N, CA and C atoms as a LAMMPS dump frame, in Angstrom:
ITEM: TIMESTEP
0
ITEM: NUMBER OF ATOMS
675
ITEM: BOX BOUNDS ff ff ff
-5.0000000000000000e+02 5.0000000000000000e+02
-5.0000000000000000e+02 5.0000000000000000e+02
-5.0000000000000000e+02 5.0000000000000000e+02
ITEM: ATOMS id mol type element x y z
1 1 1 N -25.311 39.248 -41.247
2 1 2 C -25.306 39.394 -39.481
3 1 3 C -25.981 38.044 -39.014
4 2 1 N -26.383 37.066 -39.848
5 2 2 C -27.165 35.821 -39.191
6 2 3 C -26.225 34.736 -39.298
7 3 1 N -25.093 34.921 -40.497
8 3 2 C -23.797 34.31 -40.573
9 3 3 C -22.968 34.586 -39.743
10 4 1 N -22.55 36.2 -39.006
11 4 2 C -21.924 36.11 -37.783
12 4 3 C -22.548 35.711 -36.766
13 5 1 N -23.583 35.744 -36.061
14 5 2 C -24.038 34.966 -35.519
15 5 3 C -23.57 33.911 -35.274
16 6 1 N -23.837 32.894 -36.616
17 6 2 C -23.477 31.408 -36.194
18 6 3 C -22.293 31.041 -36.099
19 7 1 N -21.46 31.948 -37.013
20 7 2 C -19.759 31.248 -36.675
21 7 3 C -19.524 31.775 -35.346
22 8 1 N -20.004 33.22 -34.322
23 8 2 C -19.758 33.508 -33.086
24 8 3 C -20.462 32.27 -32.163
25 9 1 N -21.736 31.428 -32.802
26 9 2 C -22.365 30.097 -31.963
27 9 3 C -21.253 28.843 -31.754
28 10 1 N -20.855 28.491 -33.078
29 10 2 C -20.118 27.644 -33.299
30 10 3 C -18.441 27.57 -32.589
31 11 1 N -18.027 28.881 -32.545
32 11 2 C -16.909 29.518 -31.956
33 11 3 C -16.98 29.003 -30.403
34 12 1 N -18.108 29.463 -29.788
35 12 2 C -18.329 29.138 -28.276
36 12 3 C -18.202 27.883 -28.227
37 13 1 N -19.256 26.884 -28.51
38 13 2 C -19.31 25.402 -28.501
39 13 3 C -18.043 24.555 -28.628
40 14 1 N -17.351 25.422 -29.496
41 14 2 C -15.91 24.475 -29.44
42 14 3 C -15.462 24.672 -28.584
43 15 1 N -15.088 25.891 -27.919
44 15 2 C -14.202 26.36 -26.911
45 15 3 C -14.763 25.39 -25.652
46 16 1 N -15.92 25.764 -25.415
47 16 2 C -16.764 24.812 -24.189
48 16 3 C -16.17 23.14 -24.253
49 17 1 N -16.394 22.453 -25.205
50 17 2 C -15.946 21.454 -26.053
51 17 3 C -14.166 20.749 -25.555
52 18 1 N -13.624 21.884 -25.962
53 18 2 C -12.161 22.261 -25.456
54 18 3 C -11.669 21.679 -23.82
55 19 1 N -12.39 22.809 -23.275
56 19 2 C -12.64 22.543 -21.556
57 19 3 C -12.618 21.425 -21.048
58 20 1 N -13.586 20.574 -21.438
59 20 2 C -14.615 19.645 -21.218
60 20 3 C -13.721 18.343 -21.315
61 21 1 N -13.217 17.816 -20.158
62 21 2 C -12.889 16.162 -20.243
63 21 3 C -13.613 14.948 -20.822
64 22 1 N -13.248 14.529 -21.908
65 22 2 C -14.037 13.247 -22.638
66 22 3 C -14.794 12.227 -21.226
67 23 1 N -15.44 11.856 -20.934
68 23 2 C -16.131 10.955 -20.269
69 23 3 C -16.519 9.93 -21.366
70 24 1 N -16.014 8.082 -20.978
71 24 2 C -16.186 7.321 -21.917
72 24 3 C -17.154 6.034 -20.592
73 25 1 N -18.545 5.647 -21.221
74 25 2 C -18.833 4.331 -20.34
75 25 3 C -18.347 3.592 -19.636
76 26 1 N -18.513 4.018 -18.51
77 26 2 C -17.671 3.147 -17.506
78 26 3 C -16.392 3.301 -16.732
79 27 1 N -16.342 4.786 -17.061
80 27 2 C -14.797 4.942 -16.594
81 27 3 C -15.693 6.92 -15.867
82 28 1 N -14.4 7.02 -14.836
83 28 2 C -15.048 8.439 -13.964
84 28 3 C -13.528 9.053 -14.294
85 29 1 N -13.5 9.963 -14.215
86 29 2 C -12.051 11.234 -14.104
87 29 3 C -12.417 12.122 -12.525
88 30 1 N -10.875 11.658 -12.27
89 30 2 C -10.548 12.608 -10.79
90 30 3 C -10.088 13.879 -11.019
91 31 1 N -9.928 14.401 -10.964
92 31 2 C -9.4 15.737 -11.289
93 31 3 C -7.872 15.684 -9.885
94 32 1 N -6.639 16.493 -10.65
95 32 2 C -5.813 16.143 -9.421
96 32 3 C -6.334 16.816 -8.208
97 33 1 N -6.903 17.744 -7.829
98 33 2 C -6.925 18.191 -6.481
99 33 3 C -7.984 17.399 -5.698
100 34 1 N -8.627 16.577 -6.458
101 34 2 C -10.114 15.315 -5.92
102 34 3 C -8.593 14.764 -5.269
103 35 1 N -8.042 14.166 -5.993
104 35 2 C -6.919 12.914 -5.923
105 35 3 C -6.53 13.238 -4.641
106 36 1 N -5.552 14.829 -4.84
107 36 2 C -4.511 15.16 -3.748
108 36 3 C -5.431 15.018 -2.407
109 37 1 N -7.017 15.219 -2.425
110 37 2 C -7.342 15.296 -0.991
111 37 3 C -7.707 13.734 -0.405
112 38 1 N -7.748 12.845 -1.601
113 38 2 C -8.473 11.702 -1.05
114 38 3 C -7.258 10.684 -0.983
115 39 1 N -6.169 11.197 -1.141
116 39 2 C -4.776 10.306 -1.426
117 39 3 C -4.691 9.941 0.082
118 40 1 N -4.355 8.541 0.607
119 40 2 C -4.445 8.2 1.867
120 40 3 C -3.504 7.447 1.882
121 41 1 N -2.336 7.678 2.623
122 41 2 C -1.313 6.352 3.322
123 41 3 C -1.362 5.115 3.838
124 42 1 N -1.598 3.817 3.353
125 42 2 C -1.853 3.125 4.475
126 42 3 C -0.617 2.742 5.431
127 43 1 N 0.176 2.305 4.898
128 43 2 C 1.744 1.607 4.939
129 43 3 C 2.802 1.892 3.641
130 44 1 N 3.977 1.834 4.754
131 44 2 C 5.201 2.051 3.98
132 44 3 C 6.287 0.805 4.419
133 45 1 N 6.795 0.014 3.946
134 45 2 C 7.62 -1.05 4.601
135 45 3 C 8.685 -0.975 3.718
136 46 1 N 10.349 -0.969 4.608
137 46 2 C 11.044 -0.814 3.854
138 46 3 C 12.059 -1.975 3.989
139 47 1 N 12.947 -3.218 3.504
140 47 2 C 13.379 -3.814 3.72
141 47 3 C 14.137 -4.877 2.757
142 48 1 N 13.881 -6.386 3.306
143 48 2 C 14.688 -7.387 2.771
144 48 3 C 14.519 -8.361 3.379
145 49 1 N 13.909 -9.733 2.751
146 49 2 C 13.696 -11.022 3.436
147 49 3 C 12.817 -10.68 4.686
148 50 1 N 13.379 -11.077 5.651
149 50 2 C 12.917 -11.124 7.07
150 50 3 C 13.02 -9.434 8.098
151 51 1 N 14.254 -8.426 7.106
152 51 2 C 14.128 -7.482 8.236
153 51 3 C 13.249 -6.615 7.126
154 52 1 N 12.362 -6.117 7.219
155 52 2 C 11.174 -4.883 6.626
156 52 3 C 11.017 -4.234 8.087
157 53 1 N 11.434 -2.953 7.909
158 53 2 C 10.378 -2.086 9.126
159 53 3 C 9.586 -1.151 8.542
160 54 1 N 8.783 -0.659 9.275
161 54 2 C 7.372 0.215 8.981
162 54 3 C 8.061 1.514 9.012
163 55 1 N 7.576 2.472 7.808
164 55 2 C 8.354 3.789 8.144
165 55 3 C 7.481 4.752 7.412
166 56 1 N 6.544 3.924 7.835
167 56 2 C 4.921 4.836 6.944
168 56 3 C 4.781 5.861 7.613
169 57 1 N 5.583 7.162 8.709
170 57 2 C 5.268 8.253 9.748
171 57 3 C 6.502 9.025 8.751
172 58 1 N 7.666 8.439 8.297
173 58 2 C 8.873 9.141 7.426
174 58 3 C 7.902 9.494 6.144
175 59 1 N 7.511 8.152 5.411
176 59 2 C 7.467 8.827 4.162
177 59 3 C 6.235 9.503 3.551
178 60 1 N 5.269 9.114 4.931
179 60 2 C 4.231 10.434 4.584
180 60 3 C 4.469 11.812 5.048
181 61 1 N 5.736 11.91 5.705
182 61 2 C 6.08 13.526 6.383
183 61 3 C 6.784 13.943 4.802
184 62 1 N 7.507 13.056 4.36
185 62 2 C 8.425 13.497 2.754
186 62 3 C 6.925 13.689 1.948
187 63 1 N 6.479 12.926 1.601
188 63 2 C 5.153 13.041 0.449
189 63 3 C 4.24 14.084 0.943
190 64 1 N 4.172 14.902 2.253
191 64 2 C 3.684 15.843 2.134
192 64 3 C 4.25 17.217 2.499
193 65 1 N 6.188 16.977 2.226
194 65 2 C 7.109 18.03 1.845
195 65 3 C 6.727 19.072 0.686
196 66 1 N 7.693 20.015 0.895
197 66 2 C 7.563 20.749 -0.031
198 66 3 C 7.913 20.626 -1.534
199 67 1 N 8.89 19.162 -1.392
200 67 2 C 9.049 18.482 -3.063
201 67 3 C 8.239 17.57 -3.437
202 68 1 N 7.413 16.871 -2.38
203 68 2 C 6.28 15.77 -2.449
204 68 3 C 7.462 14.793 -2.61
205 69 1 N 8.531 14.533 -2.941
206 69 2 C 9.456 13.275 -2.925
207 69 3 C 10.813 13.26 -2.538
208 70 1 N 11.305 12.075 -2.805
209 70 2 C 12.798 11.605 -1.552
210 70 3 C 13.204 10.481 -2.91
211 71 1 N 14.229 10.424 -2.267
212 71 2 C 15.293 9.059 -2.996
213 71 3 C 15.352 8.359 -1.95
214 72 1 N 15.033 7.072 -2.094
215 72 2 C 14.433 5.688 -1.177
216 72 3 C 15.723 4.94 -0.747
217 73 1 N 16.26 5.772 0.213
218 73 2 C 18.21 5.173 0.523
219 73 3 C 18.528 4.633 1.926
220 74 1 N 19.232 4.491 2.455
221 74 2 C 19.568 4.098 3.653
222 74 3 C 20.061 5.212 4.72
223 75 1 N 20.596 6.382 3.567
224 75 2 C 21.389 7.568 3.994
225 75 3 C 19.662 8.424 4.68
226 76 1 N 19.11 8.551 3.641
227 76 2 C 17.692 9.106 3.599
228 76 3 C 16.925 8.997 4.987
229 77 1 N 16.99 7.528 5.271
230 77 2 C 16.1 6.511 6.369
231 77 3 C 16.839 7.175 7.349
232 78 1 N 18.34 6.75 7.284
233 78 2 C 19.224 7.464 8.604
234 78 3 C 19.979 5.861 8.849
235 79 1 N 19.579 4.843 8.448
236 79 2 C 20.142 3.738 8.957
237 79 3 C 20.189 2.138 8.025
238 80 1 N 20.49 1.204 7.851
239 80 2 C 20.64 0.435 6.922
240 80 3 C 19.944 -0.769 7.689
241 81 1 N 18.532 -1.126 7.202
242 81 2 C 18.014 -2.182 7.85
243 81 3 C 18.066 -3.582 7.824
244 82 1 N 19.136 -3.811 6.713
245 82 2 C 19.385 -5.34 6.087
246 82 3 C 20.953 -4.915 5.368
247 83 1 N 21.742 -5.068 6.266
248 83 2 C 22.981 -4.626 5.759
249 83 3 C 23.461 -5.731 4.388
250 84 1 N 23.735 -5.36 3.351
251 84 2 C 24.277 -6.064 2.559
252 84 3 C 23.357 -6.879 1.279
253 85 1 N 21.983 -6.18 1.377
254 85 2 C 20.859 -6.36 0.592
255 85 3 C 20.445 -5.568 -0.418
256 86 1 N 19.959 -5.897 -1.002
257 86 2 C 19.435 -4.729 -2.065
258 86 3 C 17.592 -4.925 -1.951
259 87 1 N 17.311 -3.648 -1.078
260 87 2 C 16.18 -3.199 -0.219
261 87 3 C 15.376 -2.753 -1.245
262 88 1 N 13.867 -2.845 -0.75
263 88 2 C 12.643 -2.027 -1.501
264 88 3 C 11.668 -2.181 -0.759
265 89 1 N 11.384 -0.614 -0.839
266 89 2 C 10.352 0.312 -0.607
267 89 3 C 8.672 -0.527 -0.807
268 90 1 N 7.716 -0.744 -0.06
269 90 2 C 6.81 -1.311 -0.848
270 90 3 C 5.816 -0.131 0.187
271 91 1 N 4.878 0.557 -1.081
272 91 2 C 4.125 1.825 -0.29
273 91 3 C 2.747 1.076 -0.829
274 92 1 N 1.5 0.932 0.635
275 92 2 C -0.012 0.753 0.129
276 92 3 C -0.802 2.132 0.608
277 93 1 N -1.476 2.658 -0.474
278 93 2 C -2.664 3.752 -0.517
279 93 3 C -3.7 3.719 -1.333
280 94 1 N -4.515 4.408 -0.575
281 94 2 C -5.971 4.617 -0.963
282 94 3 C -6.319 5.737 -1.401
283 95 1 N -7.039 5.942 -2.812
284 95 2 C -7.044 6.933 -3.088
285 95 3 C -8.871 6.605 -3.896
286 96 1 N -9.705 7.374 -2.938
287 96 2 C -11.042 7.168 -2.8
288 96 3 C -11.347 5.585 -1.982
289 97 1 N -12.068 4.647 -2.515
290 97 2 C -12.651 3.62 -2.729
291 97 3 C -11.592 2.484 -3.209
292 98 1 N -10.505 2.753 -3.317
293 98 2 C -9.323 1.906 -4.687
294 98 3 C -8.617 1.851 -3.277
295 99 1 N -7.751 0.314 -3.378
296 99 2 C -6.007 0.922 -2.672
297 99 3 C -5.565 -0.043 -3.646
298 100 1 N -4.223 0.574 -3.642
299 100 2 C -3.251 0.254 -4.625
300 100 3 C -1.576 -0.298 -3.675
301 101 1 N -0.708 -0.716 -4.567
302 101 2 C 0.493 -1.194 -4.089
303 101 3 C 1.797 -0.995 -5.133
304 102 1 N 2.582 0.017 -4.646
305 102 2 C 4.149 -0.045 -5.518
306 102 3 C 5.125 -0.164 -4.88
307 103 1 N 5.781 -0.425 -5.846
308 103 2 C 7.359 -1.282 -4.727
309 103 3 C 8.541 -0.241 -5.428
310 104 1 N 9.07 0.232 -4.354
311 104 2 C 10.328 1.357 -5.286
312 104 3 C 11.502 0.652 -4.327
313 105 1 N 12.2 0.756 -5.814
314 105 2 C 14.138 0.075 -5.134
315 105 3 C 15.012 0.719 -4.637
316 106 1 N 15.508 0.04 -3.645
317 106 2 C 16.649 1.113 -3.107
318 106 3 C 17.353 2.148 -4.303
319 107 1 N 17.662 3.427 -4.07
320 107 2 C 17.912 4.05 -4.549
321 107 3 C 17.183 4.921 -5.981
322 108 1 N 15.716 4.53 -6.184
323 108 2 C 14.789 5.149 -7.113
324 108 3 C 14.002 6.23 -6.203
325 109 1 N 13.599 7.228 -6.999
326 109 2 C 12.719 7.969 -6.376
327 109 3 C 11.574 8.155 -6.387
328 110 1 N 10.748 8.239 -5.215
329 110 2 C 9.355 8.077 -4.657
330 110 3 C 8.625 9.742 -4.897
331 111 1 N 7.97 9.751 -6.067
332 111 2 C 7.19 11.354 -6.134
333 111 3 C 5.824 11.209 -5.599
334 112 1 N 4.848 11.871 -4.698
335 112 2 C 3.449 12.153 -4.708
336 112 3 C 2.71 11.874 -6.274
337 113 1 N 3.335 12.253 -7.457
338 113 2 C 2.454 11.976 -8.592
339 113 3 C 2.54 10.474 -8.787
340 114 1 N 3.284 9.806 -8.914
341 114 2 C 3.513 8.535 -9.178
342 114 3 C 2.677 7.776 -8.247
343 115 1 N 2.292 7.98 -6.923
344 115 2 C 0.796 7.417 -6.308
345 115 3 C -0.448 7.944 -7.009
346 116 1 N -0.01 9.251 -7.438
347 116 2 C -1.411 9.735 -7.751
348 116 3 C -2.033 9.401 -9.336
349 117 1 N -0.814 8.768 -10.136
350 117 2 C -1.425 8.135 -11.561
351 117 3 C -1.105 6.647 -11.112
352 118 1 N -1.387 5.53 -10.153
353 118 2 C -1.871 4.536 -9.937
354 118 3 C -0.567 3.847 -9.693
355 119 1 N -0.874 2.623 -9.636
356 119 2 C -0.025 1.015 -9.404
357 119 3 C -1.261 -0.039 -9.412
358 120 1 N -0.504 -1.179 -8.64
359 120 2 C -1.573 -2.55 -8.828
360 120 3 C -2.716 -2.077 -8.224
361 121 1 N -3.541 -1.919 -8.894
362 121 2 C -5.283 -2.127 -8.287
363 121 3 C -5.388 -2.965 -7.188
364 122 1 N -6.236 -2.804 -6.497
365 122 2 C -6.734 -4.123 -4.971
366 122 3 C -7.922 -3.299 -5.525
367 123 1 N -9.112 -4.284 -5.946
368 123 2 C -10.387 -4.371 -5.339
369 123 3 C -10.703 -4.166 -4.011
370 124 1 N -11.431 -3.041 -4.065
371 124 2 C -12.188 -2.292 -2.352
372 124 3 C -12.703 -3.728 -1.626
373 125 1 N -12.421 -3.465 -0.304
374 125 2 C -12.573 -4.505 0.399
375 125 3 C -13.77 -3.796 1.408
376 126 1 N -14.54 -4.669 1.373
377 126 2 C -15.925 -4.469 2.569
378 126 3 C -15.645 -3.694 3.582
379 127 1 N -14.359 -4.162 4.423
380 127 2 C -13.839 -3.058 5.827
381 127 3 C -13.014 -2.577 5.686
382 128 1 N -12.729 -1.666 5.612
383 128 2 C -11.424 -0.81 5.963
384 128 3 C -10.815 -0.246 7.464
385 129 1 N -9.856 -1.078 8.392
386 129 2 C -9.477 -2.185 8.067
387 129 3 C -10.09 -3.096 8.919
388 130 1 N -10.029 -4.574 8.39
389 130 2 C -10.495 -5.858 8.824
390 130 3 C -10.144 -6.051 10.497
391 131 1 N -10.696 -6.134 11.214
392 131 2 C -10.928 -6.561 12.831
393 131 3 C -10.917 -7.825 12.895
394 132 1 N -9.889 -8.314 13.833
395 132 2 C -9.684 -10.128 13.816
396 132 3 C -9.903 -10.068 15.171
397 133 1 N -11.309 -11.219 16
398 133 2 C -11.378 -11.272 17.331
399 133 3 C -10.514 -12.243 17.887
400 134 1 N -10.239 -12.329 19.131
401 134 2 C -9.783 -13.651 19.878
402 134 3 C -9.626 -13.578 21.388
403 135 1 N -9.046 -14.715 21.682
404 135 2 C -9.469 -14.3 23.556
405 135 3 C -8.558 -13.41 24.211
406 136 1 N -7.438 -12.601 23.688
407 136 2 C -6.702 -11.691 24.035
408 136 3 C -6.951 -10.644 23.357
409 137 1 N -8.498 -10.105 22.468
410 137 2 C -8.612 -8.52 22.17
411 137 3 C -8.785 -8.706 21.021
412 138 1 N -8.821 -7.848 20.377
413 138 2 C -8.908 -7.8 18.434
414 138 3 C -7.682 -7.049 17.554
415 139 1 N -7.587 -7.598 16.646
416 139 2 C -6.289 -7.127 16.085
417 139 3 C -6.871 -6.048 14.687
418 140 1 N -6.15 -5.036 15.213
419 140 2 C -6.893 -4.2 13.883
420 140 3 C -5.921 -4.327 12.622
421 141 1 N -6.128 -5.421 11.703
422 141 2 C -5.521 -5.464 10.659
423 141 3 C -5.175 -4.051 9.507
424 142 1 N -3.786 -3.772 9.341
425 142 2 C -4.216 -2.31 8.209
426 142 3 C -3.478 -2.601 6.953
427 143 1 N -2.389 -3.858 7.102
428 143 2 C -1.859 -3.965 5.665
429 143 3 C -1.125 -5.122 5.334
430 144 1 N -1.211 -6.126 5.024
431 144 2 C -0.66 -7.294 4.385
432 144 3 C 0.19 -7.296 3.222
433 145 1 N 1.462 -7.268 3.24
434 145 2 C 1.855 -6.974 1.864
435 145 3 C 2.618 -8.12 1.958
436 146 1 N 2.422 -8.927 0.468
437 146 2 C 3.222 -10.542 -0.075
438 146 3 C 4.271 -9.801 -1.034
439 147 1 N 5.324 -10.839 -1.231
440 147 2 C 6.237 -11.082 -2.293
441 147 3 C 7.302 -10.612 -2.315
442 148 1 N 8.372 -10.25 -3.276
443 148 2 C 9.932 -10.218 -3.076
444 148 3 C 10.096 -9.062 -4.498
445 149 1 N 11.752 -8.478 -3.834
446 149 2 C 11.845 -7.81 -4.884
447 149 3 C 11.086 -6.985 -5.726
448 150 1 N 10.561 -6.915 -6.803
449 150 2 C 9.767 -6.018 -6.904
450 150 3 C 8.069 -6.238 -7.665
451 151 1 N 8.062 -7.194 -7.015
452 151 2 C 6.951 -7.762 -7.406
453 151 3 C 5.789 -8.15 -5.855
454 152 1 N 4.981 -7.323 -4.933
455 152 2 C 4.42 -7.279 -4.467
456 152 3 C 2.534 -7.378 -4.275
457 153 1 N 1.747 -7.948 -3.426
458 153 2 C 0.442 -7.607 -3.366
459 153 3 C 0.147 -7.348 -2.19
460 154 1 N -1.218 -6.623 -2.095
461 154 2 C -1.592 -6.514 -0.426
462 154 3 C -2.832 -7.78 -0.485
463 155 1 N -2.377 -8.533 0.311
464 155 2 C -3.343 -9.487 0.517
465 155 3 C -4.014 -9.507 2.321
466 156 1 N -4.183 -8.072 2.629
467 156 2 C -4.625 -8.31 3.68
468 156 3 C -6.265 -9.364 3.517
469 157 1 N -6.806 -9.204 2.384
470 157 2 C -7.916 -9.783 2.578
471 157 3 C -8.207 -11.397 2.771
472 158 1 N -6.819 -11.621 2.092
473 158 2 C -6.91 -13.48 2.419
474 158 3 C -6.034 -13.899 3.838
475 159 1 N -5.486 -12.412 3.946
476 159 2 C -5 -13.187 5.689
477 159 3 C -6.098 -12.665 6.669
478 160 1 N -6.752 -11.971 6.362
479 160 2 C -8.103 -11.589 7.064
480 160 3 C -9.238 -12.554 6.986
481 161 1 N -9.337 -13.08 6.133
482 161 2 C -10.224 -14.371 6.286
483 161 3 C -9.944 -15.443 6.58
484 162 1 N -8.025 -16.121 6.525
485 162 2 C -8.09 -16.972 7.068
486 162 3 C -7.403 -17.196 8.957
487 163 1 N -7.339 -15.622 9.03
488 163 2 C -7.143 -15.973 10.382
489 163 3 C -8.322 -15.458 11.74
490 164 1 N -9.188 -14.633 10.445
491 164 2 C -11.102 -14.783 11.12
492 164 3 C -11.667 -16.05 11.904
493 165 1 N -10.829 -17.222 10.655
494 165 2 C -11.364 -18.369 11.209
495 165 3 C -10.714 -19.298 12.22
496 166 1 N -9.935 -18.321 13.02
497 166 2 C -9.026 -19.203 13.99
498 166 3 C -8.147 -20.405 13.369
499 167 1 N -7.571 -19.966 12.078
500 167 2 C -6.956 -20.846 11.046
501 167 3 C -5.333 -20.418 11.261
502 168 1 N -4.612 -21.099 11.568
503 168 2 C -3.059 -20.777 11.262
504 168 3 C -2.735 -21.097 9.327
505 169 1 N -1.28 -20.397 9.102
506 169 2 C -1.323 -20.673 7.544
507 169 3 C 0.532 -21.001 7.316
508 170 1 N 0.527 -21.301 6.368
509 170 2 C 2.312 -21.496 6.197
510 170 3 C 2.452 -20.485 4.937
511 171 1 N 3.121 -19.201 5.164
512 171 2 C 3.492 -18.555 4.392
513 171 3 C 4.119 -19.284 3.086
514 172 1 N 3.587 -19.65 1.762
515 172 2 C 4.099 -20.043 0.782
516 172 3 C 3.691 -20.164 -0.684
517 173 1 N 3.752 -20.266 -1.756
518 173 2 C 2.734 -19.872 -3.116
519 173 3 C 1.864 -20.317 -2.811
520 174 1 N 1.478 -21.677 -2.342
521 174 2 C 0.056 -22.463 -2.262
522 174 3 C -0.964 -21.997 -1.771
523 175 1 N -0.469 -21.058 -0.29
524 175 2 C -1.383 -20.327 -0.022
525 175 3 C -1.559 -19.805 -0.326
526 176 1 N -1.137 -18.678 -0.759
527 176 2 C -1.564 -17.244 -1.941
528 176 3 C -2.446 -17.552 -3.323
529 177 1 N -1.65 -18.67 -3.748
530 177 2 C -2.559 -19.297 -5.003
531 177 3 C -1.891 -19.186 -5.965
532 178 1 N -0.783 -18.179 -6.249
533 178 2 C 0.012 -18.083 -7.531
534 178 3 C 1.929 -18.074 -6.968
535 179 1 N 2.31 -18.041 -7.593
536 179 2 C 3.66 -17.798 -7.469
537 179 3 C 4.492 -16.725 -7.99
538 180 1 N 4.616 -15.426 -6.979
539 180 2 C 4.67 -14.336 -7.68
540 180 3 C 6.048 -14.526 -8.43
541 181 1 N 7.284 -14.567 -7.663
542 181 2 C 8.398 -14.543 -7.85
543 181 3 C 9.047 -15.976 -8.278
544 182 1 N 8.665 -16.966 -8.888
545 182 2 C 9.62 -18.214 -8.857
546 182 3 C 11.054 -18.301 -8.555
547 183 1 N 11.373 -19.256 -7.816
548 183 2 C 12.72 -18.993 -7.323
549 183 3 C 13.414 -18.158 -6.404
550 184 1 N 12.126 -17.074 -5.697
551 184 2 C 12.724 -15.931 -4.651
552 184 3 C 12.013 -16.646 -3.796
553 185 1 N 12.411 -16.384 -2.153
554 185 2 C 12.155 -16.233 -1.091
555 185 3 C 10.973 -15.167 -0.728
556 186 1 N 9.491 -15.331 -0.561
557 186 2 C 9.296 -13.835 -0.464
558 186 3 C 8.547 -13.852 0.758
559 187 1 N 8.318 -12.958 1.632
560 187 2 C 7.87 -12.159 2.862
561 187 3 C 6.455 -12.11 2.599
562 188 1 N 6.049 -12.238 3.847
563 188 2 C 4.471 -11.382 3.921
564 188 3 C 4.675 -10.518 5.159
565 189 1 N 4.49 -9.41 5.054
566 189 2 C 4.762 -8.173 5.932
567 189 3 C 3.337 -7.723 6.638
568 190 1 N 3.19 -8.402 7.977
569 190 2 C 1.479 -7.83 8.185
570 190 3 C 1.654 -6.462 9
571 191 1 N 0.987 -5.15 9.074
572 191 2 C 1.404 -3.855 9.958
573 191 3 C -0.142 -3.984 10.473
574 192 1 N -0.418 -4.286 11.787
575 192 2 C -1.27 -4.057 12.482
576 192 3 C -1.465 -3.26 13.885
577 193 1 N -2.742 -3.275 14.459
578 193 2 C -2.545 -2.706 15.414
579 193 3 C -3.188 -3.413 16.825
580 194 1 N -2.694 -3.805 17.888
581 194 2 C -3.668 -4.177 18.853
582 194 3 C -2.919 -3.761 20.245
583 195 1 N -4.031 -3.44 20.659
584 195 2 C -4.299 -2.992 21.939
585 195 3 C -3.77 -1.019 22.258
586 196 1 N -4.273 -0.492 20.403
587 196 2 C -3.623 0.517 20.382
588 196 3 C -2.053 0.962 20.263
589 197 1 N -1.538 -0.132 19.535
590 197 2 C 0.156 -0.026 19.352
591 197 3 C 0.082 -0.47 17.81
592 198 1 N 0.659 0.125 17.316
593 198 2 C 1.125 -0.185 16.211
594 198 3 C 1.927 -1.349 15.626
595 199 1 N 1.997 -2.45 15.48
596 199 2 C 3.116 -3.834 15.346
597 199 3 C 3.767 -3.816 13.831
598 200 1 N 4.673 -4.484 13.818
599 200 2 C 4.98 -5.012 12.423
600 200 3 C 5.461 -6.469 12.539
601 201 1 N 4.843 -7.393 11.942
602 201 2 C 5.239 -8.926 11.538
603 201 3 C 5.753 -9.653 10.333
604 202 1 N 7.209 -9.757 10.689
605 202 2 C 7.351 -10.435 9.314
606 202 3 C 7.563 -11.582 9.283
607 203 1 N 6.912 -12.942 8.388
608 203 2 C 6.755 -13.67 8.585
609 203 3 C 7.517 -14.107 6.409
610 204 1 N 8.629 -15.266 6.888
611 204 2 C 9.439 -15.656 6.042
612 204 3 C 8.741 -16.831 5.6
613 205 1 N 9.441 -17.511 3.999
614 205 2 C 8.83 -18.702 3.624
615 205 3 C 8.869 -19.754 4.625
616 206 1 N 7.251 -20.647 4.404
617 206 2 C 7.003 -21.449 5.148
618 206 3 C 6.778 -21.588 6.737
619 207 1 N 6.747 -20.353 7.267
620 207 2 C 6.417 -19.407 8.62
621 207 3 C 5.441 -19.341 8.602
622 208 1 N 4.227 -20.157 9.901
623 208 2 C 3.384 -20.449 10.64
624 208 3 C 2.732 -19.148 10.753
625 209 1 N 1.8 -18.425 10.275
626 209 2 C 1.247 -17.432 10.876
627 209 3 C -0.077 -17.93 11.557
628 210 1 N -0.433 -16.891 12.796
629 210 2 C -1.793 -17.337 13.432
630 210 3 C -1.947 -16.189 14.081
631 211 1 N -3.239 -15.707 14.471
632 211 2 C -3.57 -14.97 15.88
633 211 3 C -2.571 -14.886 17
634 212 1 N -2.614 -16.185 17.329
635 212 2 C -1.76 -15.99 18.724
636 212 3 C -0.388 -15.736 18.448
637 213 1 N 0.285 -16.022 17.101
638 213 2 C 1.722 -15.254 16.655
639 213 3 C 1.896 -14.136 16.859
640 214 1 N 1.039 -13.653 16.269
641 214 2 C 0.852 -11.804 15.946
642 214 3 C 0.546 -11.071 17.398
643 215 1 N -0.031 -11.847 18.297
644 215 2 C -0.167 -11.318 19.691
645 215 3 C 0.866 -11.406 20.335
646 216 1 N 1.604 -12.171 20.364
647 216 2 C 3.028 -12.725 20.937
648 216 3 C 4.199 -11.713 20.565
649 217 1 N 3.938 -11.396 18.906
650 217 2 C 4.968 -10.292 18.419
651 217 3 C 4.8 -8.634 18.895
652 218 1 N 3.256 -8.672 18.866
653 218 2 C 2.621 -7.485 19.565
654 218 3 C 3.109 -6.987 21.245
655 219 1 N 3.085 -7.828 21.866
656 219 2 C 3.593 -8.017 23.314
657 219 3 C 5.016 -7.896 23.561
658 220 1 N 5.674 -8.825 22.695
659 220 2 C 7.123 -8.431 22.689
660 220 3 C 7.144 -6.694 22.113
661 221 1 N 6.945 -6.434 21.51
662 221 2 C 7.863 -5.013 20.62
663 221 3 C 6.784 -3.937 21.787
664 222 1 N 5.491 -4.309 22.844
665 222 2 C 5.262 -3.582 24.006
666 222 3 C 6.651 -3.687 24.856
667 223 1 N 7.07 -4.874 25.24
668 223 2 C 8.1 -4.711 25.995
669 223 3 C 9.562 -3.797 25.701
670 224 1 N 9.386 -3.943 24.395
671 224 2 C 10.847 -3.318 23.742
672 224 3 C 10.889 -2.256 23.869
673 225 1 N 9.502 -1.342 23.924
674 225 2 C 9.319 0.312 23.691
675 225 3 C 9.87 1.108 25.185
């Protein structure tokens, strides 16, 4: 009898161990349900060189749809923002306090599960999103992605730190600190809000970026609406 009770106790203990995920020092596990609830799409841009467009809303609706996936193509988008060029979709999102960047080439599939699996991790910023003050009002910086082809980073902190000091800068590897794609012309795509309007500014190599330039671009977009 005692032996039977001992065997039953061991079996129950093994069953409990099998159902409990292993935890390692310095790590934490997030269930799929928790990740789904906390995943927040920040921005999604599509294009090439100086021809990037903000398609965050369309990407968000597709990822929230029945299939949670889509093939990034001009046909899916409805138009070609940069005819004759191989384009890329650059997605920035957050899960909890972590921000990630994930590039998807034209013709490739983006699935919600790919975002949950992670991308390039960006250390958490002290404030999401940064707010830049100036004589014409505040700019709310949503995201700033820098790179080319399949190599992009979120440069929001660097852009915010520079512009917050009322300093302009040129888009070049020396400004960022490293050359992500040697030999490629890299773009800086800034998504921001100004006076309640969401705006997109694309800076090409050696172009100067400043608070005043972002304000001017926002005013031009407002007139074009």
